[in-house]
Structures are given as C-alpha cells and as structure tokens.
C-alpha positions in Angstrom: -2.8 -28.8 -12.5 -1.1 -28.1 -9.1 1.9 -25.8 -9.7 2.0 -25.8 -13.5 1.5 -22.5 -15.3 -1.6 -23.9 -17.0 -3.5 -23.7 -13.8 -1.9 -20.5 -12.6 -2.1 -18.1 -15.5 -5.7 -17.2 -15.1 -6.7 -13.7 -16.2 -8.4 -11.3 -13.7 -10.5 -8.4 -14.9 -11.0 -5.3 -12.8 -13.4 -2.4 -13.7 -13.5 0.9 -11.9 -14.6 3.7 -14.2 -12.9 7.0 -13.5 -10.2 5.4 -11.4 -8.6 2.5 -13.3 -7.4 3.2 -16.9 -9.4 1.2 -19.4 -7.6 -1.3 -21.6 -4.5 -1.5 -19.3 -2.9 -4.9 -19.3 -0.8 -6.1 -16.4 1.4 -9.1 -16.9 2.6 -9.5 -13.3 1.6 -12.7 -11.4 -0.6 -12.1 -8.4 -2.6 -14.1 -5.9 -6.2 -14.4 -4.7 -4.7 -13.7 -1.3 -4.1 -10.2 -2.6 -7.8 -9.4 -2.7 -8.0 -9.1 1.1 -5.4 -6.4 1.6 -6.6 -4.6 -1.5 -10.2 -4.4 -0.1 -8.9 -3.4 3.3 -6.8 -0.6 1.8 -9.8 0.6 -0.3 -11.9 0.7 2.9 -9.3 2.8 4.7 -8.4 0.1 7.2 -5.2 -1.8 8.1 -4.6 -5.5 7.8 -4.0 -7.4 11.1 -0.6 -6.9 12.5 -0.6 -10.0 14.8 -0.1 -12.6 12.1 1.6 -13.0 8.7 -0.5 -11.7 5.9 0.7 -13.3 2.6 -1.4 -11.1 0.3 -0.2 -7.7 -1.0 -2.4 -4.8 -2.1 -3.0 -4.7 -5.8 -3.8 -1.0 -5.9 -0.3 0.2 -6.9 -0.4 -2.2 -9.9 -4.0 -1.4 -10.9 -3.5 2.3 -10.7 -0.2 2.2 -12.6 1.9 3.4 -9.7 4.0 0.2 -9.8 5.2 -1.9 -12.7 6.1 -4.9 -10.5 4.1 -7.0 -8.1 5.0 -6.7 -4.4 5.6 -10.5 -4.4 9.2 -11.5 -4.9 8.2 -15.1 -4.2 4.9 -16.9 -4.7 4.3 -20.4 -3.3 2.0 -22.7 -5.2 0.1 -25.2 -3.1 -2.0 -28.2 -4.1 -4.3 -28.6 -1.2 -2.1 -28.5 1.9 1.0 -29.6 -0.1 3.5 -27.0 -1.4 4.3 -28.2 -5.0 6.2 -25.3 -6.5 7.5 -21.8 -5.9 8.3 -18.9 -8.2 10.9 -16.2 -7.8 10.7 -12.8 -9.6 14.2 -11.5 -9.4 14.2 -7.8 -8.4 17.5 -6.9 -10.1 17.2 -8.7 -13.4 13.4 -9.1 -13.7 13.8 -12.8 -14.6 11.0 -15.1 -13.5 12.0 -18.6 -12.2 9.8 -21.5 -11.2 11.0 -24.5 -9.1 8.8 -27.6 -8.9 9.3 -30.0 -6.0 6.2 -32.1 -6.7 4.2 -32.5 -9.9 1.1 -34.6 -10.7 1.4 -37.5 -13.0 -0.6 -36.5 -16.1 -2.6 -39.2 -17.8 -2.9 -40.4 -20.4 0.8 -39.9 -21.0 1.5 -36.7 -22.9 -1.9 -35.3 -22.3 -0.7 -32.3 -20.2 -3.6 -32.8 -17.8 -5.2 -35.5 -15.6 -8.0 -36.5 -18.0 -8.7 -39.8 -16.3 -10.2 -38.1 -13.3 -11.9 -34.8 -12.4 -8.7 -33.3 -11.0 -5.0 -34.0 -10.5 -4.0 -35.5 -7.2 -2.0 -33.5 -4.7 -0.2 -36.4 -3.0 0.1 -40.2 -2.9 0.8 -42.5 -5.8 -0.4 -39.9 -8.4 2.4 -37.5 -8.0 6.2 -37.4 -8.6 8.6 -35.8 -6.1 11.6 -34.3 -7.8 15.1 -34.4 -6.2 16.8 -32.4 -7.6 13.8 -30.2 -8.3 12.7 -29.1 -11.7 13.7 -25.5 -12.7 12.2 -23.4 -15.4 13.1 -19.9 -16.7 9.6 -18.6 -17.2 11.0 -15.4 -18.7 11.8 -17.3 -21.9 9.8 -20.5 -21.4 6.4 -19.7 -20.0 5.0 -23.1 -21.2 7.6 -24.9 -19.0 8.7 -27.1 -21.8 12.5 -26.9 -21.2 13.6 -27.6 -17.7 17.1 -26.5 -16.9 19.6 -29.3 -16.2 21.4 -29.4 -12.8 24.6 -29.9 -14.9 24.0 -26.7 -17.0 26.1 -24.5 -14.7 26.0 -22.5 -11.5 22.7 -20.8 -12.4 20.7 -23.9 -11.5 22.3 -24.3 -8.1 22.0 -20.6 -7.3 18.4 -20.2 -8.2 17.3 -23.5 -6.5 19.2 -22.5 -3.3 17.7 -19.0 -3.2 14.1 -20.3 -3.7 14.8 -23.1 -1.2 15.7 -20.5 1.5 12.5 -18.6 0.7 10.4 -21.7 1.0 12.0 -22.5 4.4 11.3 -18.9 5.6 7.7 -19.2 4.3 7.1 -22.5 6.1 8.3 -21.0 9.4 5.7 -18.3 9.1 2.8 -20.7 8.6 0.8 -21.4 11.8 -2.0 -24.0 12.3 -5.5 -22.6 12.6 -8.8 -24.2 13.5 -10.3 -26.1 10.6 -13.1 -23.8 9.4 -14.8 -26.5 7.3 -15.0 -29.1 10.1 -18.2 -31.0 10.5 -19.2 -29.0 13.6 -18.9 -25.7 11.8 -20.7 -26.7 8.6 -23.2 -29.2 9.7 -26.0 -26.6 9.6 -24.4 -24.4 7.0 -24.7 -26.1 3.7 -23.4 -23.1 1.9 -20.0 -23.8 3.5 -19.9 -27.5 2.8 -17.4 -28.7 0.2 -19.5 -30.8 -2.1 -17.6 -33.8 -3.4 -20.8 -35.9 -3.7 -24.3 -35.2 -4.9 -26.1 -32.6 -2.9 -27.1 -32.7 -0.1 -24.5 -35.4 0.7 -21.6 -33.0 0.5 -19.0 -34.6 2.8 -15.5 -35.0 1.5 -12.9 -37.4 2.8 -9.5 -35.7 3.2 -7.6 -38.8 2.3 -9.8 -39.9 -0.6 -8.6 -39.9 -4.2 -10.0 -37.1 -6.4 -13.5 -37.8 -7.4 -14.2 -40.1 -4.4 -16.5 -39.1 -1.6 
C-alpha cells in the first residue's frame, strides 16, 4: 500500500521478562531500521560513525524512559521511490503525513490493489500529487479527510516543513553496491528475491508487480 497507513501501522511485539513491563502499549510509529541500533546498543557497541544511520534505538521507548520516538520525521518508500513522509511535531505532538505519490487502487474504491499481488511503486499505476496530499493523522488516522491547500496557512507551513526534511534526507542518501545483484546471489538461493516459481527466482526491476 506504499505510504498509506494501512501498510504502515503494523504491530510489533517485544518480550523480555524481567526487563520490559508486561502489557505496556506504545503508540509511537517506529521503523524496521530501528532494530539495528537497538541490537547494537544491547550488545554494548556503537553504530558506525562514517555514514548516516537512519534507525534510532528503541530501548528508551521499550523501557518506558521516553514517551516519544526519536524520529521527528519518517520517510515512507515504495521500492526505491519516496512516496510519503510523516512529521511528529515536537512542540504540539501532532502527527502529519504528506503524500507525494500514491498507488491507484483497483477496483475503484477498494482501498487496495486487488487486481494484482501488490500495488505498483511507479509508472502508469501511480498518481503524483502536486500539490501533495496532507493529512492530520492525529485526528484522521484512516487518512479519509485530506486538508485542502485553500484551508489556510497550516497546509503551506506543514508541507513546506516536511519538504525541507525530505530534501535534507535525500542529501544524506548515498548509493551503495547492489547486494542482490546476480553476481552476489547466483550461488546463494537464500538471498534471491523470488518473483517466480522456485528455483527460477529472478526479478526484473522494471517489470510490473507479479511479472518475472
């Protein structure tokens, strides 16, 4: 579902008897990228200092030492394409989401891409929004009521602030060697993305969802 909340609000369960309080519910959005710095901290190490690490340790949240996630902004990608970004305002606590690109759901009104295995990330199956869609997730977590650009200065201020964060984020991204290239995975079937029937697990980067 790309950047929509239906594909993001997935519960995570942590169990650590004697350390983490049982039955504690955390409503803060986090990221799978947070697992790496969390494990590094638990092991007594330090995350690499020669690159940008997007994850933040979850331990303060899990132990109850912090009420808010260390992420002021989270960037939601569909494949290699940034579709949306969220901003958790530090002062007010309000949660905003800006959508730059959304998949075209089908059939119309379905709220999902039921005609294929997954929603596309680019190409003819997505819509680019200019101006972007803005939602106040604090009162509209289902993203049913986009704010109008004509509604007042709030729209312009939020979209501008999130836009600056997106530009800063993109400047921090550096290209890396493709870890799933044919040369790396040819003899490692456990690393091969499997778009087709095993053992023919090659995927075409430009293929439509469901195609090999």
